[in-house]
C-alpha positions as CSV (number, residue, x, y, z in Angstrom):
1,X,0.1,0.1,0.0
2,X,1.4,3.4,-1.1
3,X,0.8,6.4,1.5
4,X,1.0,9.9,0.3
5,X,1.8,12.4,2.7
6,X,0.0,15.6,1.6
7,X,1.8,18.7,3.3
8,X,-0.4,20.5,5.6
9,X,0.3,24.2,5.7
10,X,-0.4,26.8,8.7
11,X,-3.6,28.8,7.9
12,X,-1.5,32.0,7.7
13,X,0.1,30.8,4.5
14,X,-3.3,30.5,3.0
15,X,-4.7,33.9,4.4
16,X,-1.8,35.7,3.2
17,X,-2.6,34.5,-0.2
18,X,-6.0,35.2,-0.1
19,X,-5.1,38.8,1.1
20,X,-2.9,39.0,-1.7
21,X,-5.4,38.3,-4.1
22,X,-8.2,40.6,-2.5
23,X,-5.4,43.4,-2.7
24,X,-5.2,42.8,-6.4
25,X,-9.1,42.8,-6.8
26,X,-8.7,46.4,-4.9
27,X,-6.0,47.7,-7.2
28,X,-8.2,46.4,-10.4
29,X,-11.6,47.9,-9.2
30,X,-9.7,51.3,-8.0
31,X,-7.9,51.5,-11.6
32,X,-11.3,51.2,-13.6
33,X,-13.3,53.0,-11.1
34,X,-15.3,49.9,-9.8
35,X,-17.2,51.6,-7.2
36,X,-18.2,50.3,-4.1
37,X,-16.3,46.8,-4.8
38,X,-13.3,48.4,-4.5
39,X,-14.2,49.8,-0.9
40,X,-15.1,46.6,0.1
41,X,-12.2,44.7,-1.5
42,X,-10.0,47.2,0.6
43,X,-11.6,46.7,4.0
44,X,-11.3,42.7,3.2
45,X,-7.9,43.3,2.7
46,X,-7.0,45.6,5.5
47,X,-9.0,42.8,7.9
48,X,-7.1,39.8,6.4
49,X,-3.5,41.6,6.8
50,X,-4.7,43.0,10.3
51,X,-5.4,39.2,11.4
52,X,-2.3,38.0,9.9
53,X,-0.4,41.0,11.8
54,X,-1.5,39.7,14.7
55,X,-0.6,35.9,14.2
56,X,2.7,37.2,13.5
57,X,2.8,39.5,16.6
58,X,3.8,42.3,14.1
59,X,2.8,45.5,15.6
60,X,3.7,47.6,12.7
61,X,1.7,45.4,10.5
62,X,-1.8,45.2,12.9
63,X,-1.7,48.5,13.4
64,X,-1.6,50.0,10.2
65,X,-4.3,47.8,9.2
66,X,-6.6,48.7,11.7
67,X,-6.2,52.3,10.8
68,X,-6.9,51.1,7.2
69,X,-10.1,49.2,8.5
70,X,-11.4,52.1,10.2
71,X,-10.9,54.4,7.3
72,X,-12.4,51.8,4.6
73,X,-15.4,51.3,7.0
74,X,-15.8,55.2,7.3
75,X,-15.9,55.0,3.5
76,X,-18.1,52.6,3.0
77,X,-20.7,54.4,5.8
78,X,-20.2,57.5,3.9
79,X,-20.9,55.8,0.5
80,X,-24.5,54.4,1.8
81,X,-25.7,57.6,3.4
């Protein structure tokens, strides 16, 4: 019987690639004025990098993304009011 060992990556590995993809989507939507999707992708990107920053215990990373999260949240609220 042949056993295949599938490597398991830690969750932060997947989160950083998802954050990378949402960041690319953010840049695309912003470049082509796709509003408000760009705001939601920016919020998702900031939240993901904030979580990754906490996981890596990297204050500079999570603090700047806390600020980005607040700014994107306020921008979304302003857009819908």
